[in-house]
C-alpha positions in Angstrom: -17.6 -10.6 -22.6 -16.0 -7.5 -24.1 -13.9 -6.6 -21.0 -12.2 -10.0 -20.8 -11.5 -9.9 -24.5 -9.9 -6.4 -24.1 -7.8 -7.7 -21.3 -6.7 -10.7 -23.3 -5.8 -8.4 -26.2 -3.8 -6.2 -23.9 -1.8 -9.1 -22.6 -1.2 -10.4 -26.2 -0.1 -6.9 -27.3 2.3 -6.5 -24.4 3.7 -10.0 -24.8 4.3 -9.3 -28.5 5.9 -5.9 -28.0 8.1 -7.2 -25.1 9.2 -10.0 -27.3 10.1 -7.7 -30.2 12.0 -5.5 -27.8 14.0 -8.4 -26.5 14.8 -9.6 -30.0 16.2 -6.2 -31.0 19.8 -6.6 -29.8 21.6 -3.7 -28.3 25.0 -2.8 -29.7 27.9 -1.4 -27.8 28.4 2.3 -28.3 31.8 3.9 -27.7 32.2 7.7 -27.6 34.9 9.3 -29.7 35.3 12.3 -27.3 34.3 13.6 -23.9 30.9 15.1 -24.3 29.9 18.2 -22.3 26.2 19.1 -22.6 22.9 20.5 -21.5 19.2 19.8 -21.9 17.7 22.5 -24.1 14.0 23.4 -24.5 13.4 25.9 -27.2 9.7 25.5 -26.7 10.0 26.9 -23.2 11.7 30.1 -24.1 10.0 33.4 -23.4 11.5 34.9 -26.6 13.6 33.8 -29.5 17.2 33.6 -28.4 18.5 30.4 -30.1 21.4 32.1 -31.8 22.5 33.8 -28.6 22.2 30.5 -26.6 24.3 28.7 -29.2 26.9 31.4 -29.0 27.1 31.1 -25.2 27.1 27.3 -25.5 30.1 27.4 -27.8 31.9 29.7 -25.4 31.3 27.2 -22.6 32.6 24.2 -24.7 29.1 22.6 -24.9 29.3 20.0 -27.7 26.0 18.1 -27.2 22.4 19.0 -26.3 19.4 16.8 -25.4 16.1 17.9 -26.8 12.4 16.9 -27.3 11.7 14.5 -24.4 9.0 16.8 -23.1 7.4 17.9 -26.3 4.4 15.6 -27.1 1.8 18.3 -26.7 4.0 20.7 -28.8 4.8 18.2 -31.5 1.2 16.8 -31.7 -1.1 19.6 -30.5 -4.1 17.7 -31.7 -4.5 14.1 -32.7 -2.9 13.5 -36.1 -1.7 17.2 -36.4 2.1 17.5 -36.2 4.4 20.5 -35.7 8.1 19.8 -35.8 9.2 23.4 -36.0 10.9 23.6 -32.6 12.8 20.3 -33.2 13.8 21.4 -36.7 15.1 24.8 -35.9 17.2 23.5 -33.0 18.6 20.6 -35.0 19.5 22.8 -37.9 21.1 25.5 -35.7 23.0 23.0 -33.6 24.3 21.2 -36.7 25.5 24.5 -38.2 27.3 25.3 -34.9 28.9 21.8 -34.7 26.9 20.8 -31.6 25.6 17.2 -31.6 22.0 16.3 -30.5 20.4 13.6 -28.5 16.6 13.3 -29.2 14.3 12.1 -26.5 11.0 10.2 -27.2 8.3 12.4 -25.6 6.2 9.7 -23.9 6.7 10.4 -20.2 4.2 13.3 -20.3 0.9 12.9 -22.2 -1.1 15.7 -24.0 -4.5 16.9 -22.9 -6.4 15.6 -25.9 -5.1 12.1 -25.4 -6.4 11.9 -21.8 -9.8 13.5 -22.8 -10.3 10.9 -25.5 -9.0 8.0 -23.4 -9.5 8.8 -19.7 -8.4 5.2 -18.8 -4.8 6.2 -19.8 -4.5 7.8 -16.4 -3.2 5.1 -14.1 -5.2 3.6 -11.3 -2.9 3.3 -8.3 -3.5 2.3 -4.6 -4.4 5.9 -4.1 -7.1 5.9 -6.8 -7.0 7.1 -10.4 -4.4 9.8 -11.3 -5.6 13.2 -12.3 -4.2 15.1 -15.3 -1.4 17.6 -14.8 1.7 16.0 -13.4 4.1 14.0 -15.6 4.3 10.2 -15.5 0.7 9.8 -14.5 -0.2 7.2 -17.2 -0.6 3.5 -17.3 2.3 2.3 -19.4 0.4 -1.0 -20.2 -2.7 0.8 -21.5 -3.3 -0.2 -25.1 -4.5 3.3 -26.2 -1.5 4.9 -24.6 0.8 2.4 -26.3 -0.8 2.8 -29.7 -0.5 6.6 -29.6 3.0 6.5 -28.0 4.1 4.3 -30.9 2.6 6.8 -33.4 4.4 9.8 -32.0 7.7 7.9 -31.7 7.5 6.8 -35.3 6.4 10.3 -36.6 9.4 11.9 -34.9 11.8 9.2 -36.0 10.5 9.4 -39.6 11.0 13.2 -39.5 14.5 13.3 -37.9 16.1 10.1 -38.9 18.3 11.5 -41.6 19.5 14.6 -39.7 23.3 14.6 -39.4 23.3 16.4 -36.0 21.8 13.5 -34.1 24.2 11.1 -32.4 21.6 9.1 -30.3 18.2 8.7 -28.8 16.9 8.6 -25.3 13.8 6.5 -24.8 11.3 7.9 -22.4 12.5 9.6 -19.2 13.3 8.2 -15.8 10.8 5.4 -16.5 9.0 3.4 -13.9 5.6 1.7 -13.6 4.3 4.7 -11.6 2.3 2.3 -9.4 -0.1 1.4 -12.1 -2.3 -1.4 -10.8 -5.8 -1.0 -12.2 -8.0 -3.8 -13.3 -6.2 -4.3 -16.6 -2.8 -4.6 -14.8 -4.4 -7.0 -12.3 -5.4 -9.2 -15.1 -2.0 -9.1 -16.7 -0.6 -10.1 -13.3 -2.9 -13.0 -13.0 -1.8 -14.2 -16.5 1.8 -13.8 -15.4 1.1 -15.9 -12.3 -0.7 -18.6 -14.3 2.4 -18.9 -16.5 4.8 -19.0 -13.6 2.7 -21.2 -11.2 0.4 -23.4 -13.3 -0.6 -25.2 -10.0 -2.5 -23.1 -7.5 -1.5 -25.6 -4.8 2.1 -24.8 -5.5 1.4 -21.1 -5.4 -0.5 -21.3 -2.1 2.3 -23.3 -0.6 5.2 -21.2 -1.8 3.5 -17.9 -0.8 1.9 -19.2 2.5 -1.6 -18.2 1.5 -3.3 -20.4 4.0 -2.6 -17.6 6.4 -5.7 -15.6 7.4 -7.7 -17.5 4.8 -5.9 -15.9 1.9 -5.7 -19.2 0.0 -6.7 -18.9 -3.7 -8.6 -21.9 -4.9 -9.6 -20.6 -8.3 -7.9 -18.3 -10.8 -11.2 -16.6 -11.2 -11.1 -15.7 -7.5 -7.6 -14.2 -7.6 -7.8 -11.0 -5.5 -6.6 -7.6 -6.5 -3.2 -6.7 -5.1 -3.9 -3.0 -5.5 -3.5 -2.1 -1.9 -5.6 -5.0 -0.8 -5.3 -6.6 2.7 -3.7 -9.6 0.9 -0.9 -7.4 -0.4 -0.3 -5.7 2.8 -0.1 -8.8 4.9 1.5 -11.3 2.5 5.0 -10.2 1.6 5.4 -13.0 -0.9 2.5 -11.8 -3.1 3.6 -8.2 -2.6 7.2 -9.0 -3.7 6.0 -10.9 -6.8 3.7 -8.0 -7.8 6.7 -5.6 -7.4 8.8 -7.9 -9.6 6.0 -8.0 -12.2 5.9 -4.2 -12.2 9.6 -4.0 -12.7 9.3 -6.4 -15.6 6.6 -4.1 -17.1 9.3 -1.3 -17.1 11.9 -3.6 -18.7 9.5 -4.6 -21.4 8.2 -1.1 -22.0 11.7 0.3 -22.5 12.7 -2.6 -24.7 9.6 -2.0 -26.8 10.5 1.7 -27.3 14.1 0.8 -28.1 13.0 -1.7 -30.7 10.9 1.0 -32.5 13.8 3.5 -32.5 16.1 0.9 -33.9 14.0 0.5 -36.9 15.0 4.1 -37.9 18.4 4.9 -36.3 21.7 4.7 -38.1 24.4 2.2 -37.1 26.6 5.0 -35.7 23.8 6.2 -33.4 22.9 4.9 -29.9 19.8 4.2 -27.9 20.0 5.0 -24.2 17.8 5.7 -21.1 18.3 8.0 -18.2 17.9 5.7 -15.3 17.6 7.2 -11.8 17.8 6.2 -8.1 15.8 6.2 -4.9 15.2 9.8 -4.3 15.8 11.6 -0.9 15.9 15.1 -2.2 18.9 13.9 -4.2 20.0 10.6 -5.7 20.5 8.1 -2.9 20.2 4.4 -3.4 19.1 1.4 -5.5 15.9 2.2 -7.5 13.2 0.0 -6.1 10.9 0.3 -9.1 13.3 -0.6 -11.9 15.5 -3.7 -12.5 18.4 -1.6 -13.9 20.5 -4.6 -15.0 17.6 -6.1 -16.9 16.3 -2.9 -18.4 19.8 -1.8 -19.6 20.1 -4.8 -21.8 18.0 -3.1 -24.5 20.3 0.0 -24.5 23.4 0.5 -26.5 24.9 2.6 -23.7 23.5 3.1 -20.2 22.5 6.6 -19.2 21.9 8.1 -15.7 20.6 11.1 -13.8 22.7 11.9 -10.8 21.8 14.7 -8.4 23.6 15.4 -5.2 24.2 17.9 -2.4 26.8 20.6 -2.9 28.3 23.5 -0.9 29.4 22.1 2.5 27.6 18.8 2.0 29.5 18.0 -1.2 31.3 14.6 -0.7 31.2 13.1 -4.2 29.6 9.9 -2.8 26.4 10.1 -4.9 28.5 10.8 -8.0 30.6 7.8 -7.4 27.7 5.6 -6.3 25.5 6.5 -9.3 28.5 6.1 -11.7 29.5 2.7 -10.3 25.9 1.3 -10.6 25.5 2.7 -14.1 28.9 1.4 -15.3 28.0 -2.0 -13.9 24.7 -2.1 -15.8 26.6 -2.8 -19.0 29.5 -4.9 -17.5 32.0 -2.0 -17.2 31.1 0.0 -20.3 31.4 3.7 -20.0 28.1 5.6 -19.6 26.3 8.9 -20.2 25.3 11.3 -17.4 22.2 12.7 -19.1 21.2 14.9 -16.1 23.1 16.4 -13.2 22.7 19.8 -11.7 24.5 23.0 -12.6 22.8 25.3 -10.1 19.6 23.3 -9.3 17.8 23.9 -6.0 18.9 27.0 -4.1 20.9 24.8 -1.7 22.8 23.3 -4.6 24.3 26.5 -6.1 28.0 25.4 -6.1 30.9 27.1 -4.4 33.7 28.2 -6.7 35.6 25.1 -7.9 32.8 22.6 -7.2 31.3 22.5 -10.7 34.7 21.5 -12.1 35.3 19.0 -9.3 31.9 17.4 -9.9 32.4 17.2 -13.7 35.8 15.4 -13.4 34.4 13.2 -10.7 31.8 11.9 -13.1 34.5 11.2 -15.7 36.6 9.4 -13.1 33.8 7.0 -12.5 33.5 6.2 -16.2 31.2 8.8 -17.7 31.8 9.7 -21.3 29.4 12.6 -21.1 28.4 15.1 -18.4 25.1 16.9 -19.2 23.4 19.5 -17.1 19.7 19.7 -16.5 19.4 22.2 -17.9 20.7 25.1 -19.9 18.2 27.8 -18.9 16.0 28.3 -15.9 12.3 28.0 -16.5 10.0 31.0 -15.7 6.9 29.2 -14.6 5.5 25.7 -13.6 6.8 23.1 -11.2 10.5 23.4 -11.8 10.8 27.2 -11.7 13.2 27.0 -8.8 15.3 24.2 -10.2 17.8 26.5 -12.0 19.8 25.6 -15.0 23.3 26.6 -16.0 21.9 30.1 -16.8 19.6 31.9 -14.3 16.3 33.4 -15.2 17.9 36.4 -16.8 20.0 34.3 -19.2 23.1 36.3 -18.4 26.5 34.9 -17.6 26.9 34.0 -13.9 29.7 32.4 -11.8 28.5 28.9 -12.4 28.4 29.5 -16.2 31.8 31.1 -16.0 33.2 28.0 -14.3 31.5 25.8 -16.9 33.6 27.6 -19.6 36.7 26.4 -17.7 35.3 22.8 -17.6 34.5 22.9 -21.3 38.0 24.0 -22.3 39.5 21.3 -20.1 37.2 18.6 -21.4 38.3 19.4 -24.9 42.0 19.5 -24.0 41.9 16.2 -22.0 39.5 14.3 -24.2 42.2 12.2 -25.9 43.5 11.1 -22.5 40.2 10.6 -20.6 37.6 9.3 -23.0 36.6 5.7 -22.4 38.9 5.2 -19.5 38.3 1.7 -18.1 38.2 0.5 -14.5 39.2 -2.9 -13.2 37.9 -3.3 -9.7 38.5 -6.1 -7.2 35.6 -5.3 -4.9 31.9 -5.6 -5.6 28.6 -4.8 -3.8 25.9 -7.4 -4.4 22.4 -5.7 -4.5 19.1 -7.3 -5.1 15.7 -5.7 -6.1 14.0 -8.8 -4.7 15.8 -8.5 -1.3 15.0 -4.7 -1.3 11.3 -5.3 -1.8 11.2 -8.1 0.8 13.3 -6.3 3.4 11.2 -3.1 3.1 7.9 -5.1 3.4 8.7 -5.9 7.1 8.8 -2.5 8.7 6.6 -3.8 11.4 8.8 -6.8 12.0 12.0 -4.8 11.6 10.5 -2.4 14.0 12.2 0.6 12.6 11.9 3.0 9.6 15.2 2.1 8.0 14.9 0.5 4.6 17.2 -1.6 2.4 19.2 1.4 1.1 19.8 2.5 4.7 21.9 -0.7 5.0 23.5 -0.7 1.6 24.6 2.9 1.3 26.7 3.1 4.6 28.7 0.0 3.4 29.3 1.5 0.0 30.2 4.9 1.6 32.8 3.2 3.8 34.5 1.7 0.7 34.4 5.0 -1.1 36.0 6.9 1.8 39.1 4.7 1.7 39.3 4.9 -2.0 38.3 1.3 -3.0 37.0 1.0 -6.5 33.6 -0.8 -6.6 31.5 -2.6 -9.1 27.9 -3.6 -8.5 26.6 -7.1 -9.1 23.1 -8.6 -8.8 21.7 -12.1 -8.6 21.9 -12.4 -12.4 25.7 -12.0 -12.3 27.1 -15.4 -12.9 30.8 -14.9 -12.7 31.9 -13.5 -9.3 35.4 -15.0 -9.5 37.1 -11.7 -10.7 36.4 -10.1 -7.3 38.6 -10.6 -4.2 35.8 -9.3 -1.9 32.1 -8.9 -2.2 29.9 -6.9 0.3 26.4 -8.3 0.6 24.0 -6.0 2.5 20.7 -7.3 3.8 20.2 -10.1 1.3 16.9 -10.9 2.9 15.3 -12.8 0.0 17.5 -15.1 -2.1 17.2 -18.4 -3.9 19.1 -21.5 -2.8 21.0 -21.3 -6.1 22.3 -17.8 -5.3 23.3 -18.7 -1.8 25.1 -21.9 -2.9 26.9 -19.8 -5.5 28.0 -17.4 -2.8 29.2 -20.3 -0.7 31.2 -21.6 -3.7 32.7 -18.1 -4.2 34.1 -18.2 -0.6 35.2 -21.8 -0.9 37.2 -21.0 -4.0 39.1 -18.2 -2.4 36.7 -15.2 -2.3 36.1 -13.0 0.8 32.5 -12.0 1.6 31.0 -9.6 4.1 27.4 -10.2 5.0 25.2 -8.0 7.1 22.4 -9.1 9.3 19.2 -10.4 7.7 21.0 -12.1 4.9 19.9 -15.5 3.7 16.8 -15.3 5.9 14.1 -16.1 3.3 13.9 -17.8 -0.1 13.2 -16.0 -3.3 9.5 -16.1 -2.5 10.0 -14.3 0.8 9.3 -17.5 2.7 11.4 -17.7 5.8 13.7 -20.7 5.8 12.9 -23.3 8.4 16.5 -24.3 8.8 18.9 -22.7 11.3 19.6 -19.1 10.4 21.3 -17.6 8.4 20.1 -20.4 6.2 22.4 -21.9 3.6 25.1 -19.4 4.1 25.8 -20.7 7.6 28.0 -23.3 5.8 30.4 -20.6 4.8 29.8 -18.3 7.8 30.2 -21.0 10.5 27.5 -19.5 12.7 23.9 -20.0 13.7 21.2 -18.0 15.4 17.5 -18.4 16.2 16.7 -15.2 18.1 17.1 -11.5 17.5 16.1 -8.4 19.4 16.5 -4.6 19.6 19.7 -3.4 21.4 19.0 -1.7 24.7 22.0 -0.7 26.8 24.3 -2.9 24.7 27.8 -2.2 23.6 30.6 -4.3 22.1 33.0 -5.9 24.6 36.3 -4.1 24.9 35.7 -1.6 22.1 37.3 -4.0 19.6 37.3 -1.4 16.7 38.6 1.5 18.9 35.7 3.8 18.0 35.1 5.3 21.4 32.3 4.9 23.9 29.6 6.8 22.0 30.1 4.8 18.8 30.8 1.3 20.3 27.3 0.0 20.2 24.9 -1.8 17.9 22.0 0.2 16.5 18.4 -0.7 15.5 18.8 -4.5 15.4 20.9 -7.4 16.8 21.0 -11.1 16.1 22.1 -13.4 18.9 24.8 -15.4 17.1 26.3 -18.6 18.3 29.7 -19.3 16.6 30.4 -22.8 15.3 33.7 -22.8 13.4 33.8 -19.0 13.2 36.2 -16.7 14.9 34.5 -14.0 17.1 35.7 -10.6 16.1 33.3 -8.7 18.4 30.8 -9.8 21.1 28.0 -8.1 22.8 28.6 -6.6 26.3 25.4 -7.1 28.2 24.5 -9.1 31.4 22.2 -11.4 29.3 23.3 -11.1 25.7 27.0 -11.1 26.5 27.4 -14.8 25.5 26.5 -14.1 21.9 28.8 -13.0 19.0 28.2 -9.7 17.2 30.7 -10.0 14.3 32.4 -13.2 13.2 34.8 -14.3 10.5 35.0 -17.9 9.3 37.6 -19.6 7.1 35.8 -21.7 4.5 37.8 -23.5 1.9 40.3 -21.0 0.5 38.3 -17.9 1.5 36.6 -16.2 4.4 33.1 -15.1 5.3 32.5 -12.2 7.7 29.1 -11.8 9.2 27.8 -8.7 11.0 24.8 -9.5 13.2 23.7 -5.9 14.0 23.3 -2.5 12.4 26.5 -0.6 13.0 26.8 3.1 13.1 29.0 5.0 10.7 32.3 4.7 12.7 31.8 1.0 13.3 30.8 0.3 9.7 34.0 2.1 8.5 36.3 0.0 10.8 34.6 -3.3 10.1 34.9 -2.7 6.3 38.6 -1.7 6.7 39.3 -4.8 8.7 37.7 -7.0 6.0 39.7 -5.2 3.2 43.0 -5.9 5.1 42.0 -9.5 5.6 41.4 -9.8 1.9 44.8 -8.3 1.0 43.1 -5.2 -0.4 44.8 -2.5 1.7 47.2 -0.8 -0.7 48.7 2.6 -1.6 45.4 4.3 -2.4 44.1 3.2 1.0 46.8 5.3 2.7 44.7 8.2 1.6 41.1 8.8 2.8 38.2 11.2 2.5 38.1 14.1 1.9 41.0 13.2 -0.4 39.4 10.8 -3.0 41.4 9.0 -5.7 40.3 6.9 -8.6 42.2 5.2 -11.4 41.7 3.5 -14.7 43.4 2.7 -18.0 42.9 4.9 -21.1 42.8 4.0 -24.7 46.5 4.5 -25.0 47.0 1.8 -22.4 48.3 4.4 -19.8 47.1 4.5 -16.2 45.2 7.6 -15.2 45.1 8.7 -11.5 42.5 11.2 -10.4 42.9 13.1 -7.1 40.0 15.1 -5.7 39.8 17.3 -2.6 36.2 17.3 -1.2 36.8 19.9 1.4 37.1 23.7 1.8 40.8 23.4 2.9 43.9 22.5 1.0 45.1 18.9 1.5 48.5 17.3 0.7 49.4 13.9 -0.5 52.4 11.9 -1.8 52.1 10.6 -5.3 53.6 7.0 -5.1 53.2 5.7 -8.7 55.4 5.9 -11.8 56.5 9.2 -13.1 53.8 11.0 -15.1 52.2 14.2 -16.3 49.6 16.2 -14.5 47.2 16.8 -17.4 45.5 20.0 -16.3 48.8 21.9 -15.8 51.1 19.8 -18.1 53.6 19.6 -15.2 55.8 16.5 -14.7 55.1 14.6 -11.5 57.8 12.2 -10.1 57.3 9.2 -7.9 57.1 10.0 -4.2 56.6 13.7 -5.0 54.5 15.7 -2.5 51.6 17.6 -3.9 48.9 19.9 -2.5 45.3 20.1 -3.7 43.5 23.4 -3.3 40.1 23.6 -1.7 37.7 21.6 -4.0 40.7 21.0 -6.2 41.4 18.4 -8.9 44.6 16.8 -10.2 44.8 14.2 -13.0 48.0 12.4 -13.6 48.8 10.1 -16.6 51.6 7.7 -16.0 54.4 7.7 -18.6 
């Protein structure tokens, strides 16, 4: 009887803390200057050099540091024994130097004594129970972890709350559920399912659990979804468990934010450093976190963005990460809490790239650019993830360039802080669609996942200088966008699809990719003609799909050349109804089917792409859709590697950013009103020609 009672207590505690977190309302935070910063770890230093570091920071224009998020075992070396000396000396020294501080709650890496006392804190995952050593190895729902996490958060907050150097707090670090799925989590999931589906008959029907005798006839018989055969063969249950795990993260962060808010001043913020799907750099939508939901508990969204440099530097990841993060808080500016200075050996920037990267973050809406980290570490896992300073702590070319950036940030801060964007194009993403799409690798027949579909379409917009917001199924008002790109919306409710149909009918332009509208929100394939409800707006149907073999597009309709003029990975055999055929398959059997269609529906249009296009085709299809939507303007006359962004500053003036993402000079014609180039103070006239040096930047403020 004791185990069920413990599980019930766990559920009650988590429900209570989640509710408290949701009740603590986030406030909007607005920066008063551009912030340029680093993460700083006094406790890692091989010798005392705090004064020297601060002197070098001041020379580099550093005006903010983040500290303490990795310090639990330093701050609490044994249970109930506290040592705040590292925090205190850094806070006091930074305040004396006029450098602001962000404090991190140190809960993402647990101390040895805590695990020894409560071994169950280490999460049980499909691979078994975690072992001590790495970070983020705990079960964030474990009652003992939560109790001690709350104690250390409160102890730190009580100690630092009055310190004048602190401008804000970061809760946890790149938080996820970490795959925790042990017996206590399974019981929480059952309780969650009971609340959502009081009737087991309804659950069995919606999830198709009669298949392979997976039907659940008693809540007491509910199977574990910790890597069980049910999870692996039933995508509906798998998707619901993934949604539940994302909700765990949302509630956990809200719980921490609520605790911090009991102590913080009104002029301080609460944030979190969200991150993305990782492919040796930040790549796509994070599958383990509902960013829009979790960001509601934050005063300002924060983000970690890492990206290739040297010859692979394109700025795409900076722009993508910034657009997602800005969209988390409905267009509010955000904080880059981590990005690389030197980073991995392959990331050491060429001359000019650090500056280019920094202003690229600002152009996407960042109020702060902060490097991870100030100094390179001399041992442990991240030894070769170098900071702004190398292991010798001496000035180096990257540090020297940071000094230039720091001076320019200070000079341009009145012009560039809190620049606002107003975009007419959005990308609709869905965590539910991501989970569902990725579950069917055997049906999809390839290794590509959801982000392999989403990113190429985002990249195509970026390359022709189209400003982008991100929206998700919770976004109710879509009317401010002239065009929405919807990649692989595999799982979606009737309500969402009807809303998208209404968007088109009322004058919007939408671009769907293959596998959109295919299943409902429970990953149950619709029994109507595909693509489900959206065929009303798309004017097409299909019932079969296959892999392309020796298939091209008739007549090379997008003029991409023989090698690029072909579907990849997947093709749906589309029969047009009212839709216009923009491209058809060229094949002795499949030649009667459409590949790309466009349909007029009400006042708008719906484009549907029935196959996976390569890079060149994706670019041309997107450009065609933009022109059809009336979105091909002056900035679209420029294209990658010349990237331009714009926004309106606090003075009501339009700011135009121009970036050269190449190793060769590029020229362009400035076509807007007369203005001033802020970096050089030179006057720029309308229709004036200008040249950007390799990896160069120009920022023009219209008069």
